[in-house]
C-alpha positions as CSV (number, residue, x, y, z in Angstrom):
1,M,-3.2,12.2,1.0
2,A,0.4,11.2,0.4
3,I,1.5,10.9,4.0
4,T,0.1,10.8,7.5
5,L,1.9,12.3,10.5
6,T,0.8,10.8,13.8
7,E,0.1,12.9,16.8
8,R,3.3,11.6,18.6
9,A,5.4,12.4,15.5
10,A,3.9,15.9,15.3
11,D,4.5,16.5,19.0
12,E,8.2,15.5,18.5
13,V,8.5,17.8,15.5
14,R,7.2,20.7,17.5
15,R,9.5,19.9,20.4
16,V,12.5,19.9,18.1
17,R,11.4,23.1,16.4
18,D,11.0,24.8,19.8
19,E,14.3,23.4,21.1
20,Q,16.1,24.9,18.0
21,N,14.2,28.2,18.4
22,L,12.8,28.0,14.9
23,E,9.9,30.2,13.8
24,E,6.5,28.5,13.7
25,D,6.3,29.3,9.9
26,Q,9.0,26.7,9.3
27,C,7.5,23.7,7.5
28,L,8.6,20.1,7.9
29,R,10.2,19.0,4.6
30,I,10.1,15.2,4.0
31,G,11.9,13.5,1.1
32,V,13.1,10.2,-0.1
33,A,16.4,9.2,-1.7
34,G,17.5,6.0,-3.2
35,G,19.3,3.4,-1.1
36,G,19.0,2.2,2.4
37,C,18.4,-1.5,3.3
38,G,14.6,-1.1,2.7
39,G,15.1,0.5,-0.7
40,F,14.4,4.0,0.5
41,S,16.3,6.5,2.6
42,Y,14.2,9.2,4.1
43,T,15.1,12.9,4.8
44,M,13.4,15.2,7.2
45,G,14.2,18.8,8.1
46,F,12.8,22.3,8.5
47,D,12.5,24.6,5.6
48,T,11.0,28.0,4.8
49,K,10.8,27.4,1.1
50,Y,7.8,26.1,-0.8
51,D,7.4,26.1,-4.5
52,A,4.0,24.9,-5.7
53,S,5.5,23.9,-9.1
54,V,7.8,21.3,-7.5
55,D,6.3,20.7,-4.0
56,S,3.2,19.4,-2.5
57,K,2.0,20.9,0.8
58,Y,-0.1,19.2,3.4
59,S,-1.5,20.2,6.8
60,Q,-1.0,17.4,9.3
61,Q,-1.7,17.7,13.0
62,G,-1.5,21.5,12.7
63,L,1.9,21.4,10.9
64,D,2.7,22.3,7.3
65,V,4.4,19.3,5.7
66,V,6.2,19.9,2.3
67,V,7.2,17.0,0.0
68,D,8.8,17.5,-3.4
69,K,6.5,15.9,-6.1
70,K,9.1,13.3,-7.0
71,S,9.3,12.0,-3.4
72,S,5.5,12.2,-3.2
73,L,5.3,9.3,-5.6
74,Y,7.3,7.1,-3.3
75,L,5.8,8.3,0.0
76,D,2.1,7.9,-1.0
77,G,0.4,6.1,1.9
78,T,3.3,6.4,4.3
79,T,2.7,7.0,8.0
80,I,5.3,8.7,10.0
81,D,5.3,8.0,13.7
82,W,7.6,8.7,16.7
83,C,8.9,5.7,18.7
84,E,10.6,5.9,22.0
85,D,11.1,2.7,24.0
86,A,13.9,0.7,25.6
87,Y,15.2,-0.5,22.2
88,R,15.0,2.5,19.9
89,R,14.2,6.2,19.7
90,G,13.3,8.0,16.5
91,F,10.9,8.6,13.7
92,T,9.6,5.5,11.9
93,F,8.3,5.4,8.3
94,D,5.6,2.8,7.6
95,N,5.8,2.9,3.8
96,P,3.6,0.4,1.8
97,N,5.8,1.2,-1.2
98,A,9.0,-0.2,0.3
99,V,9.8,-3.5,-1.2
100,R,11.4,-4.9,1.9
101,S,12.1,-3.5,5.4
102,C,14.9,-3.5,7.8
103,S,14.3,-4.4,11.4
104,G,17.7,-3.1,12.5
105,C,17.1,0.6,12.3
106,G,13.3,0.9,11.9
107,G,13.8,3.4,9.1
108,G,12.8,1.2,6.2
109,H,9.4,0.2,7.4
């Protein structure tokens, strides 16, 4: 399994999908781009397209998660969670493949 989506993260994805009045058949597309202080910059969004020749598809917490195969190499073992406290609010990526992490934004770790 390339990635793990926690229950809190899945609940937030569903909340955003409902808030934006998106159809339930929209999958969550996760990707990685070079850069960022932790070596990776992550992308997340909703998508209706899935191409088995270039994408991997996972079922996590009742959601379809799509990752392009190139990004899958970098996301293997990553856990995506939702954090909401007095200091920050957003998705966090705990990626064992990141060389270093940034404590400023929470996005690199």
